[in-house]
C-alpha beads as a LAMMPS data file, in Angstrom:
LAMMPS data file: protein, C-alpha beads

386 atoms
385 bonds

1 atom types
1 bond types

-500.0 500.0 xlo xhi
-500.0 500.0 ylo yhi
-500.0 500.0 zlo zhi

Masses

1 110.0

Atoms # bond

1 1 1 -315.932 -18.125 185.863
2 1 1 -318.358 -15.395 187.089
3 1 1 -317.631 -14.052 191.032
4 1 1 -320.401 -11.312 190.047
5 1 1 -322.971 -11.710 193.632
6 1 1 -326.132 -13.728 193.024
7 1 1 -329.730 -11.719 193.027
8 1 1 -330.176 -13.211 196.943
9 1 1 -326.301 -11.788 197.161
10 1 1 -327.165 -8.686 196.850
11 1 1 -330.138 -8.483 198.871
12 1 1 -328.329 -10.494 201.820
13 1 1 -326.187 -7.124 201.513
14 1 1 -328.556 -4.948 201.686
15 1 1 -330.436 -6.542 204.390
16 1 1 -327.718 -6.308 206.163
17 1 1 -326.625 -2.685 205.493
18 1 1 -330.406 -1.921 206.519
19 1 1 -330.107 -3.691 209.852
20 1 1 -327.085 -2.520 210.923
21 1 1 -328.198 1.106 209.986
22 1 1 -330.554 1.053 212.599
23 1 1 -328.197 0.680 214.985
24 1 1 -325.821 3.521 216.322
25 1 1 -322.670 1.205 216.678
26 1 1 -320.511 4.253 216.168
27 1 1 -322.039 5.739 219.710
28 1 1 -321.767 2.174 221.422
29 1 1 -317.667 2.591 220.176
30 1 1 -317.557 5.871 221.921
31 1 1 -319.496 4.735 225.609
32 1 1 -317.117 2.092 224.914
33 1 1 -313.500 3.939 224.903
34 1 1 -315.462 6.286 227.730
35 1 1 -316.255 3.197 229.659
36 1 1 -319.956 3.580 229.309
37 1 1 -322.275 0.659 228.461
38 1 1 -320.198 -0.665 225.512
39 1 1 -317.281 -1.066 227.724
40 1 1 -315.141 -4.525 227.160
41 1 1 -317.008 -4.552 224.201
42 1 1 -319.469 -7.349 225.070
43 1 1 -320.973 -7.548 221.434
44 1 1 -323.450 -5.089 221.790
45 1 1 -324.515 -5.731 218.479
46 1 1 -325.140 -9.744 219.116
47 1 1 -328.914 -8.430 218.926
48 1 1 -328.824 -7.444 215.029
49 1 1 -326.895 -10.385 214.063
50 1 1 -329.708 -12.579 216.006
51 1 1 -332.722 -10.950 214.161
52 1 1 -331.017 -11.369 210.855
53 1 1 -330.454 -14.757 211.320
54 1 1 -326.367 -14.610 210.650
55 1 1 -325.510 -16.723 213.480
56 1 1 -327.073 -19.636 211.588
57 1 1 -325.113 -18.512 208.054
58 1 1 -322.468 -21.541 208.137
59 1 1 -325.110 -24.172 209.733
60 1 1 -329.010 -24.057 210.822
61 1 1 -330.790 -25.741 213.897
62 1 1 -330.356 -29.065 212.338
63 1 1 -326.871 -28.698 211.384
64 1 1 -327.218 -28.918 208.028
65 1 1 -325.321 -26.456 206.089
66 1 1 -326.422 -22.981 204.615
67 1 1 -325.565 -20.113 202.940
68 1 1 -321.577 -20.726 202.955
69 1 1 -318.723 -18.902 204.141
70 1 1 -318.942 -16.388 201.329
71 1 1 -322.001 -15.032 202.212
72 1 1 -320.937 -14.969 205.806
73 1 1 -318.376 -12.401 204.443
74 1 1 -320.958 -10.687 202.765
75 1 1 -322.404 -9.849 206.076
76 1 1 -318.872 -9.604 207.605
77 1 1 -318.142 -6.972 205.333
78 1 1 -321.296 -4.553 206.540
79 1 1 -320.705 -5.054 210.124
80 1 1 -317.328 -3.503 208.939
81 1 1 -318.559 -0.625 207.724
82 1 1 -320.561 0.338 210.646
83 1 1 -317.757 -1.167 213.201
84 1 1 -320.457 -3.226 214.867
85 1 1 -319.224 -5.675 217.579
86 1 1 -321.464 -8.385 216.282
87 1 1 -319.500 -11.189 217.793
88 1 1 -319.947 -13.044 214.849
89 1 1 -316.066 -14.173 213.834
90 1 1 -315.903 -15.700 216.951
91 1 1 -318.840 -17.557 217.035
92 1 1 -318.606 -18.905 213.375
93 1 1 -315.310 -20.165 213.640
94 1 1 -316.833 -21.885 216.648
95 1 1 -319.802 -23.418 215.024
96 1 1 -317.376 -24.279 211.800
97 1 1 -315.107 -26.581 214.443
98 1 1 -318.861 -28.432 215.954
99 1 1 -320.530 -28.628 213.133
100 1 1 -317.260 -30.225 211.535
101 1 1 -317.832 -32.889 214.754
102 1 1 -321.645 -33.550 214.130
103 1 1 -322.409 -31.393 217.606
104 1 1 -325.547 -30.233 218.240
105 1 1 -326.268 -26.461 216.945
106 1 1 -329.483 -25.812 217.548
107 1 1 -328.896 -23.429 220.525
108 1 1 -325.772 -21.577 218.656
109 1 1 -327.571 -21.370 214.751
110 1 1 -330.561 -19.415 216.576
111 1 1 -328.620 -17.180 218.292
112 1 1 -330.234 -18.813 221.623
113 1 1 -325.989 -19.131 222.861
114 1 1 -322.739 -17.393 221.851
115 1 1 -320.087 -19.562 221.370
116 1 1 -316.433 -18.195 220.924
117 1 1 -313.395 -20.062 219.294
118 1 1 -310.648 -19.844 221.093
119 1 1 -307.641 -19.401 218.363
120 1 1 -304.618 -21.536 218.359
121 1 1 -302.120 -20.830 215.613
122 1 1 -301.549 -23.397 213.494
123 1 1 -298.320 -25.429 212.883
124 1 1 -295.795 -23.746 210.843
125 1 1 -292.221 -25.554 209.938
126 1 1 -291.500 -27.804 212.645
127 1 1 -293.791 -26.031 215.238
128 1 1 -296.852 -27.440 217.091
129 1 1 -300.209 -25.661 217.938
130 1 1 -299.719 -22.588 219.782
131 1 1 -301.804 -20.029 221.678
132 1 1 -300.626 -16.196 222.960
133 1 1 -300.026 -16.093 226.436
134 1 1 -300.025 -12.418 226.648
135 1 1 -296.033 -12.016 227.816
136 1 1 -293.974 -10.079 225.707
137 1 1 -290.751 -12.032 226.392
138 1 1 -292.569 -15.334 225.012
139 1 1 -295.309 -14.309 222.971
140 1 1 -296.289 -17.706 221.701
141 1 1 -296.541 -21.052 224.599
142 1 1 -298.370 -24.123 224.190
143 1 1 -302.105 -25.370 224.213
144 1 1 -304.207 -25.798 227.296
145 1 1 -303.499 -28.977 228.662
146 1 1 -306.658 -31.778 228.667
147 1 1 -306.015 -34.342 231.908
148 1 1 -309.186 -36.421 233.158
149 1 1 -311.468 -34.527 231.728
150 1 1 -310.243 -30.858 232.654
151 1 1 -308.556 -28.734 231.393
152 1 1 -305.883 -25.943 232.204
153 1 1 -303.920 -22.939 230.428
154 1 1 -304.175 -19.812 229.777
155 1 1 -305.180 -18.228 226.649
156 1 1 -304.497 -14.218 225.968
157 1 1 -306.103 -11.894 223.809
158 1 1 -309.139 -13.853 222.314
159 1 1 -311.378 -11.944 220.314
160 1 1 -315.140 -11.493 221.058
161 1 1 -314.514 -13.909 224.407
162 1 1 -316.587 -11.540 226.867
163 1 1 -320.137 -12.097 227.026
164 1 1 -319.809 -15.677 225.076
165 1 1 -321.485 -18.393 226.538
166 1 1 -319.812 -21.366 225.022
167 1 1 -315.753 -21.865 224.229
168 1 1 -314.218 -24.259 221.589
169 1 1 -310.934 -24.032 223.432
170 1 1 -308.097 -26.295 221.014
171 1 1 -306.507 -28.800 224.142
172 1 1 -303.474 -31.232 224.125
173 1 1 -303.978 -34.755 225.121
174 1 1 -301.574 -37.794 225.586
175 1 1 -302.667 -38.808 221.723
176 1 1 -302.337 -35.432 220.259
177 1 1 -304.442 -32.490 219.105
178 1 1 -308.114 -31.911 219.714
179 1 1 -310.908 -29.631 220.923
180 1 1 -313.276 -29.162 223.839
181 1 1 -316.060 -27.478 224.875
182 1 1 -315.940 -25.474 227.633
183 1 1 -319.443 -23.873 229.404
184 1 1 -317.766 -19.906 229.926
185 1 1 -320.012 -19.944 233.447
186 1 1 -318.084 -23.008 234.756
187 1 1 -316.064 -23.601 237.384
188 1 1 -312.473 -22.677 237.046
189 1 1 -312.650 -20.425 233.851
190 1 1 -311.922 -16.670 234.190
191 1 1 -312.552 -14.551 231.319
192 1 1 -310.707 -10.949 232.097
193 1 1 -312.248 -8.575 229.536
194 1 1 -310.149 -5.473 227.869
195 1 1 -310.274 -2.374 225.669
196 1 1 -307.027 -1.998 223.759
197 1 1 -307.666 1.202 221.681
198 1 1 -310.461 -0.810 219.974
199 1 1 -313.933 -0.704 222.146
200 1 1 -315.596 -2.164 218.811
201 1 1 -313.814 -5.252 219.274
202 1 1 -314.802 -7.505 222.252
203 1 1 -311.574 -8.921 223.725
204 1 1 -310.252 -10.756 226.514
205 1 1 -307.808 -13.103 228.472
206 1 1 -308.630 -16.359 229.526
207 1 1 -307.763 -18.501 232.342
208 1 1 -308.583 -22.043 232.906
209 1 1 -307.620 -23.892 235.864
210 1 1 -309.503 -27.401 236.062
211 1 1 -312.549 -26.343 234.371
212 1 1 -314.480 -29.061 233.149
213 1 1 -314.838 -29.914 229.144
214 1 1 -317.149 -32.040 227.057
215 1 1 -315.520 -34.978 225.014
216 1 1 -313.204 -33.914 222.323
217 1 1 -315.134 -32.898 219.729
218 1 1 -313.071 -32.145 216.945
219 1 1 -309.756 -33.089 214.769
220 1 1 -306.230 -31.035 214.254
221 1 1 -307.851 -30.512 210.729
222 1 1 -311.240 -28.487 212.018
223 1 1 -308.958 -26.466 214.001
224 1 1 -306.910 -25.495 210.680
225 1 1 -310.014 -24.670 208.861
226 1 1 -311.438 -22.550 211.764
227 1 1 -308.200 -20.800 211.855
228 1 1 -308.431 -20.183 208.168
229 1 1 -312.342 -19.628 208.413
230 1 1 -311.133 -16.774 211.004
231 1 1 -308.892 -15.048 208.507
232 1 1 -311.273 -14.592 205.888
233 1 1 -313.893 -13.383 208.179
234 1 1 -311.550 -10.432 209.656
235 1 1 -310.225 -9.405 206.038
236 1 1 -313.926 -8.582 205.392
237 1 1 -314.511 -6.442 208.285
238 1 1 -311.378 -4.611 207.055
239 1 1 -312.547 -4.417 203.642
240 1 1 -316.065 -3.094 204.954
241 1 1 -313.544 -0.470 207.039
242 1 1 -311.700 0.098 204.089
243 1 1 -314.606 1.548 201.894
244 1 1 -316.550 3.130 204.879
245 1 1 -313.785 5.686 205.251
246 1 1 -313.342 5.793 201.474
247 1 1 -316.915 7.447 201.368
248 1 1 -315.881 9.584 204.185
249 1 1 -312.883 10.864 202.743
250 1 1 -314.708 10.937 198.818
251 1 1 -317.555 13.311 200.444
252 1 1 -315.208 15.207 202.397
253 1 1 -313.241 16.032 199.457
254 1 1 -316.314 16.311 197.300
255 1 1 -317.215 19.115 199.965
256 1 1 -314.074 21.332 200.852
257 1 1 -312.531 23.724 198.979
258 1 1 -309.300 25.214 198.775
259 1 1 -307.783 28.219 196.485
260 1 1 -311.602 28.435 195.400
261 1 1 -311.519 24.359 194.335
262 1 1 -312.498 21.522 195.498
263 1 1 -309.968 19.430 197.361
264 1 1 -310.781 16.586 195.970
265 1 1 -309.593 17.926 192.152
266 1 1 -306.161 17.890 192.821
267 1 1 -304.073 15.438 191.869
268 1 1 -302.209 14.410 195.047
269 1 1 -305.704 14.224 196.573
270 1 1 -307.140 12.170 193.908
271 1 1 -303.970 9.996 194.034
272 1 1 -305.170 9.116 197.250
273 1 1 -308.323 8.102 196.687
274 1 1 -307.762 5.873 194.061
275 1 1 -305.539 4.051 195.972
276 1 1 -307.885 3.097 198.724
277 1 1 -310.450 2.297 195.566
278 1 1 -307.366 -0.095 194.376
279 1 1 -306.562 -1.843 197.193
280 1 1 -310.753 -2.347 198.356
281 1 1 -311.301 -4.145 195.409
282 1 1 -308.027 -6.139 195.072
283 1 1 -309.175 -7.527 198.743
284 1 1 -312.646 -8.001 197.352
285 1 1 -311.492 -10.154 194.544
286 1 1 -309.307 -11.987 197.344
287 1 1 -312.168 -12.281 199.281
288 1 1 -314.822 -13.945 196.663
289 1 1 -311.853 -16.374 195.572
290 1 1 -311.488 -17.529 199.554
291 1 1 -315.398 -18.169 199.754
292 1 1 -315.195 -19.802 196.301
293 1 1 -312.592 -22.068 197.389
294 1 1 -313.800 -22.288 200.854
295 1 1 -317.327 -24.201 199.329
296 1 1 -315.533 -25.727 196.147
297 1 1 -311.513 -26.123 196.364
298 1 1 -310.549 -26.538 200.562
299 1 1 -307.055 -27.555 199.822
300 1 1 -306.803 -23.990 198.536
301 1 1 -308.667 -21.911 201.117
302 1 1 -305.660 -21.742 203.551
303 1 1 -303.557 -19.550 200.613
304 1 1 -306.553 -17.944 199.742
305 1 1 -307.891 -16.752 203.449
306 1 1 -304.407 -15.830 204.166
307 1 1 -304.062 -13.303 201.100
308 1 1 -307.092 -12.538 201.600
309 1 1 -306.154 -11.304 205.298
310 1 1 -303.059 -9.566 204.155
311 1 1 -304.407 -7.306 201.600
312 1 1 -307.336 -6.628 203.680
313 1 1 -304.734 -5.522 206.650
314 1 1 -302.973 -3.411 204.592
315 1 1 -306.172 -1.666 202.780
316 1 1 -307.761 -1.311 205.981
317 1 1 -304.461 0.860 207.154
318 1 1 -303.917 2.666 203.984
319 1 1 -307.471 3.465 204.115
320 1 1 -307.778 4.723 207.498
321 1 1 -304.072 6.822 207.172
322 1 1 -305.366 8.125 204.186
323 1 1 -308.755 9.365 205.361
324 1 1 -307.536 11.235 208.176
325 1 1 -305.141 13.042 206.093
326 1 1 -307.634 14.009 203.335
327 1 1 -309.507 15.807 206.284
328 1 1 -306.535 17.410 207.714
329 1 1 -306.825 18.867 211.469
330 1 1 -310.366 17.669 211.867
331 1 1 -309.318 14.590 210.936
332 1 1 -307.539 13.961 213.898
333 1 1 -309.796 15.422 216.861
334 1 1 -311.730 13.544 218.894
335 1 1 -315.059 14.595 217.884
336 1 1 -314.498 13.246 214.035
337 1 1 -315.175 9.376 213.374
338 1 1 -311.944 9.147 211.298
339 1 1 -310.275 7.705 214.214
340 1 1 -312.521 4.983 215.062
341 1 1 -311.843 3.378 211.864
342 1 1 -308.029 3.744 212.628
343 1 1 -308.545 2.299 215.946
344 1 1 -310.056 -0.670 214.609
345 1 1 -307.634 -1.499 211.531
346 1 1 -304.726 -1.334 214.279
347 1 1 -306.012 -3.354 216.703
348 1 1 -307.488 -6.068 213.826
349 1 1 -304.066 -6.447 212.013
350 1 1 -302.561 -7.691 215.366
351 1 1 -305.367 -10.213 215.941
352 1 1 -305.697 -14.287 215.148
353 1 1 -301.979 -14.329 214.278
354 1 1 -301.244 -11.058 213.130
355 1 1 -301.507 -9.519 209.291
356 1 1 -297.401 -10.836 209.749
357 1 1 -298.255 -14.929 210.143
358 1 1 -300.273 -14.533 207.610
359 1 1 -298.022 -13.538 205.390
360 1 1 -295.891 -16.004 206.506
361 1 1 -298.582 -19.088 205.953
362 1 1 -298.895 -17.911 202.443
363 1 1 -295.264 -17.641 201.550
364 1 1 -294.403 -20.980 203.312
365 1 1 -297.194 -22.804 201.394
366 1 1 -296.118 -20.788 197.930
367 1 1 -292.874 -21.885 198.875
368 1 1 -294.170 -25.949 199.810
369 1 1 -296.323 -25.835 196.244
370 1 1 -292.986 -24.316 194.172
371 1 1 -290.823 -27.133 195.714
372 1 1 -293.584 -29.878 195.658
373 1 1 -295.298 -30.110 192.613
374 1 1 -298.460 -31.974 192.144
375 1 1 -299.447 -35.477 190.584
376 1 1 -300.850 -33.802 187.499
377 1 1 -297.635 -31.312 187.377
378 1 1 -295.442 -34.189 187.819
379 1 1 -297.327 -36.006 184.842
380 1 1 -297.003 -33.600 182.351
381 1 1 -293.131 -33.054 183.634
382 1 1 -293.147 -36.934 182.833
383 1 1 -292.298 -37.236 186.320
384 1 1 -288.968 -35.677 186.810
385 1 1 -289.017 -33.784 190.178
386 1 1 -287.513 -30.380 191.049

Bonds

1 1 1 2
2 1 2 3
3 1 3 4
4 1 4 5
5 1 5 6
6 1 6 7
7 1 7 8
8 1 8 9
9 1 9 10
10 1 10 11
11 1 11 12
12 1 12 13
13 1 13 14
14 1 14 15
15 1 15 16
16 1 16 17
17 1 17 18
18 1 18 19
19 1 19 20
20 1 20 21
21 1 21 22
22 1 22 23
23 1 23 24
24 1 24 25
25 1 25 26
26 1 26 27
27 1 27 28
28 1 28 29
29 1 29 30
30 1 30 31
31 1 31 32
32 1 32 33
33 1 33 34
34 1 34 35
35 1 35 36
36 1 36 37
37 1 37 38
38 1 38 39
39 1 39 40
40 1 40 41
41 1 41 42
42 1 42 43
43 1 43 44
44 1 44 45
45 1 45 46
46 1 46 47
47 1 47 48
48 1 48 49
49 1 49 50
50 1 50 51
51 1 51 52
52 1 52 53
53 1 53 54
54 1 54 55
55 1 55 56
56 1 56 57
57 1 57 58
58 1 58 59
59 1 59 60
60 1 60 61
61 1 61 62
62 1 62 63
63 1 63 64
64 1 64 65
65 1 65 66
66 1 66 67
67 1 67 68
68 1 68 69
69 1 69 70
70 1 70 71
71 1 71 72
72 1 72 73
73 1 73 74
74 1 74 75
75 1 75 76
76 1 76 77
77 1 77 78
78 1 78 79
79 1 79 80
80 1 80 81
81 1 81 82
82 1 82 83
83 1 83 84
84 1 84 85
85 1 85 86
86 1 86 87
87 1 87 88
88 1 88 89
89 1 89 90
90 1 90 91
91 1 91 92
92 1 92 93
93 1 93 94
94 1 94 95
95 1 95 96
96 1 96 97
97 1 97 98
98 1 98 99
99 1 99 100
100 1 100 101
101 1 101 102
102 1 102 103
103 1 103 104
104 1 104 105
105 1 105 106
106 1 106 107
107 1 107 108
108 1 108 109
109 1 109 110
110 1 110 111
111 1 111 112
112 1 112 113
113 1 113 114
114 1 114 115
115 1 115 116
116 1 116 117
117 1 117 118
118 1 118 119
119 1 119 120
120 1 120 121
121 1 121 122
122 1 122 123
123 1 123 124
124 1 124 125
125 1 125 126
126 1 126 127
127 1 127 128
128 1 128 129
129 1 129 130
130 1 130 131
131 1 131 132
132 1 132 133
133 1 133 134
134 1 134 135
135 1 135 136
136 1 136 137
137 1 137 138
138 1 138 139
139 1 139 140
140 1 140 141
141 1 141 142
142 1 142 143
143 1 143 144
144 1 144 145
145 1 145 146
146 1 146 147
147 1 147 148
148 1 148 149
149 1 149 150
150 1 150 151
151 1 151 152
152 1 152 153
153 1 153 154
154 1 154 155
155 1 155 156
156 1 156 157
157 1 157 158
158 1 158 159
159 1 159 160
160 1 160 161
161 1 161 162
162 1 162 163
163 1 163 164
164 1 164 165
165 1 165 166
166 1 166 167
167 1 167 168
168 1 168 169
169 1 169 170
170 1 170 171
171 1 171 172
172 1 172 173
173 1 173 174
174 1 174 175
175 1 175 176
176 1 176 177
177 1 177 178
178 1 178 179
179 1 179 180
180 1 180 181
181 1 181 182
182 1 182 183
183 1 183 184
184 1 184 185
185 1 185 186
186 1 186 187
187 1 187 188
188 1 188 189
189 1 189 190
190 1 190 191
191 1 191 192
192 1 192 193
193 1 193 194
194 1 194 195
195 1 195 196
196 1 196 197
197 1 197 198
198 1 198 199
199 1 199 200
200 1 200 201
201 1 201 202
202 1 202 203
203 1 203 204
204 1 204 205
205 1 205 206
206 1 206 207
207 1 207 208
208 1 208 209
209 1 209 210
210 1 210 211
211 1 211 212
212 1 212 213
213 1 213 214
214 1 214 215
215 1 215 216
216 1 216 217
217 1 217 218
218 1 218 219
219 1 219 220
220 1 220 221
221 1 221 222
222 1 222 223
223 1 223 224
224 1 224 225
225 1 225 226
226 1 226 227
227 1 227 228
228 1 228 229
229 1 229 230
230 1 230 231
231 1 231 232
232 1 232 233
233 1 233 234
234 1 234 235
235 1 235 236
236 1 236 237
237 1 237 238
238 1 238 239
239 1 239 240
240 1 240 241
241 1 241 242
242 1 242 243
243 1 243 244
244 1 244 245
245 1 245 246
246 1 246 247
247 1 247 248
248 1 248 249
249 1 249 250
250 1 250 251
251 1 251 252
252 1 252 253
253 1 253 254
254 1 254 255
255 1 255 256
256 1 256 257
257 1 257 258
258 1 258 259
259 1 259 260
260 1 260 261
261 1 261 262
262 1 262 263
263 1 263 264
264 1 264 265
265 1 265 266
266 1 266 267
267 1 267 268
268 1 268 269
269 1 269 270
270 1 270 271
271 1 271 272
272 1 272 273
273 1 273 274
274 1 274 275
275 1 275 276
276 1 276 277
277 1 277 278
278 1 278 279
279 1 279 280
280 1 280 281
281 1 281 282
282 1 282 283
283 1 283 284
284 1 284 285
285 1 285 286
286 1 286 287
287 1 287 288
288 1 288 289
289 1 289 290
290 1 290 291
291 1 291 292
292 1 292 293
293 1 293 294
294 1 294 295
295 1 295 296
296 1 296 297
297 1 297 298
298 1 298 299
299 1 299 300
300 1 300 301
301 1 301 302
302 1 302 303
303 1 303 304
304 1 304 305
305 1 305 306
306 1 306 307
307 1 307 308
308 1 308 309
309 1 309 310
310 1 310 311
311 1 311 312
312 1 312 313
313 1 313 314
314 1 314 315
315 1 315 316
316 1 316 317
317 1 317 318
318 1 318 319
319 1 319 320
320 1 320 321
321 1 321 322
322 1 322 323
323 1 323 324
324 1 324 325
325 1 325 326
326 1 326 327
327 1 327 328
328 1 328 329
329 1 329 330
330 1 330 331
331 1 331 332
332 1 332 333
333 1 333 334
334 1 334 335
335 1 335 336
336 1 336 337
337 1 337 338
338 1 338 339
339 1 339 340
340 1 340 341
341 1 341 342
342 1 342 343
343 1 343 344
344 1 344 345
345 1 345 346
346 1 346 347
347 1 347 348
348 1 348 349
349 1 349 350
350 1 350 351
351 1 351 352
352 1 352 353
353 1 353 354
354 1 354 355
355 1 355 356
356 1 356 357
357 1 357 358
358 1 358 359
359 1 359 360
360 1 360 361
361 1 361 362
362 1 362 363
363 1 363 364
364 1 364 365
365 1 365 366
366 1 366 367
367 1 367 368
368 1 368 369
369 1 369 370
370 1 370 371
371 1 371 372
372 1 372 373
373 1 373 374
374 1 374 375
375 1 375 376
376 1 376 377
377 1 377 378
378 1 378 379
379 1 379 380
380 1 380 381
381 1 381 382
382 1 382 383
383 1 383 384
384 1 384 385
385 1 385 386
């Protein structure tokens, strides 16, 4: 199987890189930390995504399938390289839910409006769908409740929430779980923007108090797929972070000398830089397979996206710490950019259930497969069970 990118995909990556390079995203990150124009990160790079056509990566204005999940991941890698606050992860996850439900996507695909997927942690073991509460004593709780066309509930730490126009909200109904559409400006909707270490990631608490909702638009399986897509896209951003700090660290190791030699010539530094490269290559391979699974092997997408997420967060964490270490004292200063990437890595690993939940879900999926062989495996075993 050939996992090399096509010529069109290489062109997409290059176009995304050039488009993002025209905006000083790192300056926006610093402004956000200083409480300036980028405060609460209202996706200041959303306009770049609109002009690039990235808002329609999963479905065009007529609702037809477009470039697909792998191409979305390729764009998000470039966004991670620049720490660009595009709002695309939440938007594309929301579009995947609405596309599955056959909703009108014209305004969302064109970028005239921005949607956000309000994440609900999928069931594991005997648990139902759960959302973050923001309460350290009880971090997860039940979904918002739909009663008579109105939604009441609270979801904490929603990525890409500030500045969104349309909310895709998972809800409890008497007959089960579904998703509804809520206008961000409707009565009973309160959005509390947050900055938690990383000003490049729009984040907020959502409170719904009898907010009017459109009819249910999706089924539980659509919500699970949106969750898996968010895992893969977050992993793609983490890979971009990893590759950006790798270039930063390698460049410094070539230029900085100690005892008459570039510090990159010392084994202690070489090995750390090679480890960044190794971890990043592993993530890229897992992401490519997740993109393939999303289109051609949907039964494997949950596992593939989870593996990519775990590997991506590990790679970004190691790479950003190592970059600071290679730079020595200057890497830990406010004036250097290394801490901006480190902030992104620290916050990223906590979102969408966190790195730990992704690992748990992959482990449970693998264990289920070990004790419940596929029909093909059973046929090879002559119908015997483990």
